[in-house]
C-alpha positions, -999 to 999 in steps of 0.1 A, spaced: 42 -18 -554 17 -3 -529 35 16 -501 18 -5 -474 34 -36 -489 68 -19 -491 66 -10 -454 57 -46 -446 86 -61 -466 110 -39 -447 94 -47 -414 96 -85 -421 133 -87 -428 143 -65 -399 121 -85 -375 138 -115 -389 170 -101 -375 155 -101 -341 152 -139 -342 189 -144 -348 199 -127 -316 207 -159 -299 242 -164 -313 271 -162 -289 307 -156 -299 334 -155 -272 341 -146 -236 363 -115 -232 384 -104 -202 370 -75 -182 400 -52 -191 391 -53 -228 356 -38 -225 350 -20 -258 325 5 -244 326 42 -236 318 55 -201 285 68 -214 277 34 -229 285 16 -197 263 40 -178 234 32 -202 240 -5 -199 239 -3 -161 205 14 -164 193 -16 -183 193 1 -217 202 -16 -250 232 0 -267 232 -2 -304 255 7 -332 242 3 -368 258 10 -401 237 5 -432 253 4 -467 232 3 -499 249 -18 -526 223 -17 -553 188 -4 -559 171 -30 -537 200 -46 -519 213 -35 -485 242 -46 -462 234 -42 -425 262 -40 -400 249 -42 -364 264 -43 -330 241 -43 -300 247 -49 -263 228 -52 -230 239 -60 -194 224 -91 -178 229 -92 -140 232 -130 -139 259 -156 -144 269 -167 -179 252 -200 -173 218 -183 -173 224 -166 -206 237 -199 -221 206 -217 -209 185 -192 -229 207 -193 -260 209 -231 -261 172 -236 -270 164 -221 -304 132 -242 -306 118 -222 -277 123 -188 -292 88 -189 -305 76 -186 -269 93 -153 -261 107 -134 -292 81 -111 -307 67 -119 -341 84 -153 -344 58 -177 -356 81 -208 -360 114 -218 -346 118 -254 -355 150 -274 -352 150 -296 -383 185 -311 -379 205 -316 -347 238 -334 -347 265 -339 -320 298 -346 -337 316 -348 -304 306 -347 -267 313 -310 -266 300 -298 -300 267 -295 -317 254 -285 -351 218 -277 -358 196 -261 -383 166 -240 -372 138 -230 -396 123 -196 -388 90 -181 -399 84 -144 -391 48 -131 -393 38 -94 -396 4 -82 -408 -6 -116 -420 23 -120 -444 54 -141 -437 91 -142 -443 113 -173 -437 148 -185 -436 170 -212 -420 199 -207 -397 229 -230 -390 244 -229 -356 277 -245 -346 280 -249 -309 312 -255 -288 301 -261 -253 336 -262 -239 345 -227 -253 309 -214 -248 308 -203 -284 283 -205 -313 290 -196 -349 260 -190 -371 252 -184 -408 223 -186 -433 216 -220 -448 215 -210 -485 203 -245 -496 170 -241 -479 140 -218 -489 143 -182 -478 126 -149 -484 142 -114 -480 175 -128 -466 205 -131 -490 232 -137 -464 236 -138 -426 269 -140 -405 264 -133 -368 277 -139 -334 279 -129 -297 307 -116 -274 305 -120 -236 320 -95 -212 320 -101 -174 309 -70 -157 298 -61 -121 288 -96 -112 269 -102 -144 276 -103 -181 274 -78 -209 264 -97 -240 270 -81 -273 253 -92 -306 268 -85 -340 255 -93 -374 267 -87 -410 237 -94 -432 228 -89 -469 191 -82 -475 167 -73 -503 144 -44 -495 120 -20 -513 119 11 -491 144 39 -487 176 31 -468 169 55 -440 136 39 -433 151 4 -434 178 15 -410 152 29 -385 131 -2 -386 162 -24 -382 173 -5 -351 139 -8 -335 136 -45 -342 171 -54 -330 167 -34 -298 134 -52 -291 150 -85 -297 180 -79 -274 156 -67 -247 136 -99 -251 167 -120 -245 174 -100 -213 138 -104 -201 140 -142 -207 173 -144 -188 156 -126 -159 128 -151 -160 152 -181 -161 172 -167 -131 140 -163 -111 129 -198 -119 163 -211 -108 160 -192 -75 125 -206 -68 135 -242 -74 136 -262 -41 171 -271 -30 179 -308 -27 178 -322 8 213 -329 23 225 -364 20 222 -385 52 254 -397 66 261 -434 61 257 -454 94 290 -465 109 298 -502 103 
């Protein structure tokens, strides 16, 4: 296979990871922050903190274990508003060419299950997969996994989620994924491309949260209700 196509195939699947960054997990108490002092300092500066472990399991198969975090100086409700609309990811996540919700069910008033079809485009060639999200609005959690019954390319498995940590008037949100992928480039190159793509995706979520918070601030406040006239 030409080396250019090999580079593309690796880039496509790691960019696909960036479109699953909208998957929250749970809200943690402040005293359980799993970050070092150095990592907290980086988060306060607006940096994305990433830990990545790649494990080759066959000649062309790769398990990618990722944990990335960023601090958003806004309430959890702002982050949730961003994460709750996968159909809009095409508008603000780089390289996402399609994010279409094809199934959307509400089993109870506080739960939701949907399937989103993704298409990722790089250099005119595309990868695709479908992601199942299980929302619990009361607990503010979403579990996500790959829908293996729908067409996919490059992705063999995806398990992912988010953790939320209240911090300094905002929230540190932490993304994790455990994915199995097929690739055709050396593992060290795949790991480097994965790290770059995930950092860019997490940064895009933060930027979108900043935008939503600004839009909320600019919205006119409702006029106070007039007192009822005395009988």
